[in-house]
Each structure stands twice: as structure tokens, then as C-alpha cells.
C-alpha positions as CSV (number, residue, x, y, z in Angstrom):
1,X,0.0,0.0,0.0
2,X,2.2,2.8,-1.3
3,X,1.6,5.6,-3.8
4,X,2.6,5.1,-7.4
5,X,6.4,5.2,-8.1
6,X,9.6,3.4,-7.5
7,X,10.3,3.1,-3.8
8,X,13.2,1.8,-1.9
9,X,13.2,0.9,1.9
10,X,15.0,3.1,4.3
11,X,16.4,1.4,7.4
12,X,15.8,4.1,10.0
13,X,13.9,5.0,13.1
14,X,12.9,3.1,16.2
15,X,9.1,2.7,15.5
16,X,7.4,-0.3,13.9
17,X,6.5,1.8,10.8
18,X,8.3,1.1,7.6
19,X,9.9,4.0,5.7
20,X,10.5,4.2,1.9
21,X,12.2,6.8,-0.3
22,X,11.1,7.4,-3.8
23,X,13.8,6.7,-6.3
24,X,14.2,10.4,-7.3
25,X,14.7,11.3,-3.6
26,X,11.9,13.9,-3.6
27,X,9.4,12.1,-1.3
28,X,9.3,9.7,1.6
29,X,6.4,7.3,2.5
30,X,5.9,5.9,6.0
31,X,3.8,2.8,6.1
32,X,2.1,1.5,9.3
33,X,0.0,-1.7,9.7
34,X,-3.5,-1.5,11.1
35,X,-2.4,-1.3,14.7
36,X,-0.2,1.7,13.9
37,X,-2.7,3.8,12.0
38,X,-3.6,6.1,14.9
39,X,0.1,6.8,15.6
40,X,0.7,7.6,11.9
41,X,-2.3,9.9,11.8
42,X,-1.0,11.7,14.9
43,X,2.3,12.2,13.2
44,X,0.6,13.6,10.1
45,X,-1.2,16.1,12.2
46,X,1.9,17.2,14.0
47,X,3.8,17.7,10.8
48,X,1.0,19.8,9.4
49,X,0.9,21.9,12.5
50,X,4.7,22.5,12.7
51,X,4.5,23.6,9.0
52,X,2.4,26.6,10.1
53,X,5.1,27.8,12.6
54,X,8.0,28.7,10.4
55,X,10.2,25.9,11.9
56,X,11.7,24.0,9.0
57,X,10.7,20.5,8.3
58,X,8.9,18.2,5.9
59,X,5.4,18.8,4.4
60,X,2.4,16.4,4.2
61,X,1.6,15.5,0.6
62,X,-0.9,12.7,1.1
63,X,-2.3,10.3,3.6
64,X,-4.3,7.2,2.8
65,X,-5.6,4.4,5.0
66,X,-7.5,1.2,4.8
67,X,-8.4,-1.6,7.2
68,X,-5.0,-3.1,6.6
69,X,-2.8,-0.1,7.2
70,X,-2.0,3.5,6.1
71,X,0.8,5.5,4.5
72,X,2.0,9.0,5.1
73,X,3.6,10.7,2.1
74,X,5.9,13.7,2.8
75,X,8.4,15.8,1.0
76,X,12.1,15.2,1.5
77,X,14.0,17.7,3.6
78,X,17.1,19.0,1.8
79,X,20.5,18.4,3.2
80,X,22.0,15.5,5.2
81,X,21.2,14.1,8.6
82,X,23.4,14.9,11.6
83,X,24.7,11.3,11.5
84,X,26.1,11.9,8.0
85,X,28.0,15.1,8.7
86,X,31.8,14.8,8.5
87,X,33.7,15.0,11.7
88,X,35.3,18.4,10.9
89,X,31.9,20.1,10.8
90,X,30.6,18.8,14.1
91,X,31.6,21.7,16.4
92,X,30.1,24.3,14.1
93,X,27.0,22.2,13.5
94,X,26.6,21.9,17.3
95,X,25.9,25.6,17.5
96,X,23.5,25.5,14.6
97,X,21.6,22.7,16.2
98,X,21.4,24.5,19.5
99,X,19.9,27.6,17.8
100,X,17.4,25.5,15.9
101,X,16.2,23.5,18.9
102,X,16.0,26.8,20.9
103,X,13.8,28.2,18.1
104,X,11.5,25.3,18.4
105,X,11.3,25.6,22.1
106,X,10.5,29.3,21.8
107,X,7.3,28.7,20.0
108,X,4.3,29.6,22.2
109,X,3.2,26.3,23.9
110,X,-0.3,27.7,24.2
111,X,-0.6,27.6,20.4
112,X,0.4,23.9,20.2
113,X,-2.6,21.5,20.2
114,X,-0.4,18.5,21.3
115,X,0.9,17.6,24.7
116,X,3.1,14.9,26.1
117,X,2.9,15.0,29.9
118,X,5.6,13.2,31.7
119,X,3.1,11.0,33.5
120,X,1.8,9.8,30.2
121,X,5.3,9.0,29.0
122,X,6.0,7.1,32.3
123,X,2.8,5.1,31.7
124,X,4.2,4.2,28.3
125,X,7.4,3.0,29.8
126,X,5.5,1.0,32.4
127,X,3.6,-0.8,29.7
128,X,6.8,-1.6,27.8
129,X,8.3,-3.0,30.9
130,X,5.2,-5.0,31.8
131,X,5.2,-6.6,28.4
132,X,8.9,-7.5,28.6
133,X,9.5,-5.5,25.5
134,X,12.4,-3.3,26.6
135,X,15.1,-3.3,23.9
136,X,18.5,-3.8,25.6
137,X,20.2,-2.1,22.6
138,X,18.7,1.2,23.8
139,X,20.2,0.8,27.2
140,X,23.8,1.7,28.3
141,X,26.0,-0.9,30.0
142,X,25.0,0.2,33.5
143,X,21.3,0.0,32.8
144,X,21.6,-3.4,31.1
145,X,23.0,-4.9,34.4
146,X,19.7,-4.0,36.1
147,X,16.2,-5.3,35.8
148,X,13.9,-3.1,33.7
149,X,11.5,-3.1,36.7
150,X,14.2,-1.6,38.9
151,X,14.9,1.1,36.3
152,X,11.2,1.9,36.2
153,X,11.2,2.1,40.0
154,X,14.1,4.6,39.8
155,X,12.1,6.8,37.4
156,X,9.0,6.6,39.7
157,X,11.2,7.8,42.6
158,X,12.5,10.7,40.6
159,X,9.1,11.7,39.1
160,X,8.1,14.1,41.9
161,X,11.3,16.1,41.4
162,X,10.7,16.2,37.6
163,X,7.1,17.3,38.1
164,X,8.1,20.0,40.6
165,X,10.4,21.8,38.2
166,X,8.8,21.0,34.8
167,X,6.2,23.8,34.9
168,X,8.8,26.4,34.4
169,X,10.2,24.6,31.3
170,X,7.1,23.5,29.4
171,X,7.8,24.1,25.7
172,X,7.0,22.7,22.3
173,X,9.3,19.7,22.2
174,X,10.3,17.6,19.3
175,X,10.1,14.4,21.3
176,X,12.9,12.5,19.6
177,X,15.6,15.1,18.5
178,X,18.3,12.6,17.7
179,X,20.8,13.3,15.0
180,X,19.1,11.1,12.4
181,X,16.0,13.3,12.8
182,X,17.8,16.6,12.1
183,X,18.9,17.7,8.6
184,X,21.7,20.1,7.9
185,X,22.9,22.1,4.9
186,X,26.3,20.4,4.3
187,X,27.9,23.7,3.3
188,X,26.4,26.3,5.7
189,X,25.5,23.7,8.4
190,X,22.3,25.5,9.0
191,X,19.5,23.2,10.2
192,X,17.2,22.6,7.2
193,X,14.5,20.7,9.0
194,X,13.3,18.2,11.6
195,X,11.7,14.9,10.8
196,X,10.0,12.1,12.7
197,X,7.6,14.3,14.6
198,X,5.3,11.6,16.1
199,X,6.2,12.6,19.6
200,X,6.0,16.3,19.2
201,X,4.1,18.1,21.9
202,X,4.3,20.4,24.9
203,X,6.6,18.9,27.4
204,X,9.6,19.6,29.7
205,X,12.4,21.0,27.5
206,X,14.7,18.6,29.3
207,X,13.1,15.7,27.6
208,X,14.6,17.0,24.3
209,X,17.8,18.3,25.8
210,X,18.6,14.9,27.4
211,X,18.4,13.0,24.1
212,X,20.3,15.6,22.1
213,X,23.2,15.9,24.5
214,X,23.5,12.1,24.7
215,X,23.6,11.9,20.9
216,X,26.2,14.6,20.7
217,X,28.4,12.8,23.2
218,X,27.9,9.3,21.8
219,X,27.9,10.0,18.1
220,X,30.0,13.1,17.7
221,X,32.2,12.7,20.8
222,X,31.5,16.3,21.9
223,X,31.1,17.8,25.4
224,X,27.4,18.2,26.0
225,X,28.2,21.3,28.1
226,X,29.2,23.1,24.9
227,X,25.8,22.4,23.4
228,X,23.8,23.4,26.5
229,X,25.8,26.6,26.7
230,X,25.1,27.4,23.0
231,X,21.5,26.7,23.7
232,X,21.5,29.2,26.5
233,X,21.6,26.9,29.5
234,X,24.8,27.5,31.4
235,X,23.6,25.8,34.6
236,X,21.5,22.7,33.6
237,X,19.5,20.6,35.9
238,X,21.5,17.4,35.8
239,X,18.9,15.4,37.7
240,X,16.3,16.1,35.1
241,X,18.8,15.3,32.3
242,X,19.4,12.0,33.9
243,X,15.7,11.3,34.5
244,X,14.7,11.9,30.8
245,X,17.7,10.1,29.5
246,X,16.6,6.9,31.3
247,X,12.9,7.4,30.6
248,X,13.2,7.5,26.8
249,X,14.7,4.1,26.1
250,X,12.0,2.4,28.2
251,X,9.3,3.8,25.9
252,X,10.3,2.0,22.7
253,X,8.9,-1.4,22.7
């Protein structure tokens, strides 16, 4: 169930949806089976909304569904992903990424129709743990030595702290701002767009910052402090960074 054209599969993302690129590189199609239609519809709506804000990203071209599944057709974002940037560009790109993420976070959250409360995300993690569906590849060495149930207990213990401080930092978050989901102009290194917006919504800015800083450290080998400083956060809340960094990998399953 794909639109007409020659399509090739793209091995990317952590969701169950399948992604295809048209042979001319102009469009992408994301396909979900019947049990993923609601999520794909939600992503369509988030892409469409972000397109009204001036934040660069992809555009919705078409959406079709049946009882068997659905596809979302979007335009390709120009440039290359953060994963594909050469090493000698990383430090400059870090500053461009910080500015782009800050611009997203500076949107008026009252204008955003989507929310992602931390309690809802923790419920998602609890369901993944209950089903025994935690993917150990998403965990670091320390976390893999512990039972997922114990990791979940750690999150529950830290939840009151996260809730206490989150109201001052509720912004429009990407939800999964990892380097494969951010495109850059290979020459200017300006961010040309965000993709994979299925988790976009009003949330604690630290949910985004935790994932981005971890990616910059793991994939680019850069000091996260440099990114946070460029973002405008010279004195980050390390407890919330740690909380959201552990929470995210428990939600994919």
C-alpha cells in the first residue's frame, strides 16, 4: 500500500512503521500496519501543525488508510542528517543545532494542540516493561545490568522532582531530537529541517535536551556542556537530564 512510483526501503527509526524513499529522492512514504494507523495519523497532524510555525521540516503531501494499514507521504528535507555530517563540521553544527532547537522551544506552547505529559510517558514506559519489550540495545552498560522493573522504580522515585520543576520549562518539544532526525545544509551547516515528529508536543524542555546531549556525546564525541551553553543553559539541571535520558529508552517497545 504505497503511492505510485519506484520506492526503496530506508532502514531508520525506532518505531514499527516502515519508511520508503522514492527513487528520485523527492518524497518519503511511511507505512504502518493496522495497529499503527492512529500513531501515523497523529504524526501527520503534528507535521502539518509544525509547518504553520516557520520551523523548518517536511510537508504532508498525502495520507491514505484502509483496514489493513496506512501510508503518510511527505516531502524530502534538503541536506543531510546529523549522522552523515563529516567530523570536521561537528563543532560548528553543534551551535547551529542548539539555535534550531532553541527556536522550536521558543514557540508559544499555548498555540500547540499537542501535549506529552511526563506521567503519560511514564505510563508508556511501564507498559513496555510490563510486556517485557524493553530493547537492551537502547540501554547503556550500567542499565543493562539492572532489571527493567528496577529502572522503572528509579524513574518513579524521581518523578516528583521532575514534576516539581517542569512547569517552568514546558515548551514545544520535538520528542525525539536525535541526530538522524535533524537535517543540515552540508555547506552552511544551518538546520534545514526536523523529521519524525510523532512525539512532538508540549513537554519539559529537558526531555529534548537529554536526548540531544547524549547523541552529541555518543555519536560526535563532543562535550554536552558546549551544546547546552550554546542553547543558553549554562547551569543545567543534571537530575532532570538523567531522568529523561533513562525514561526515553524504556518507551520504545
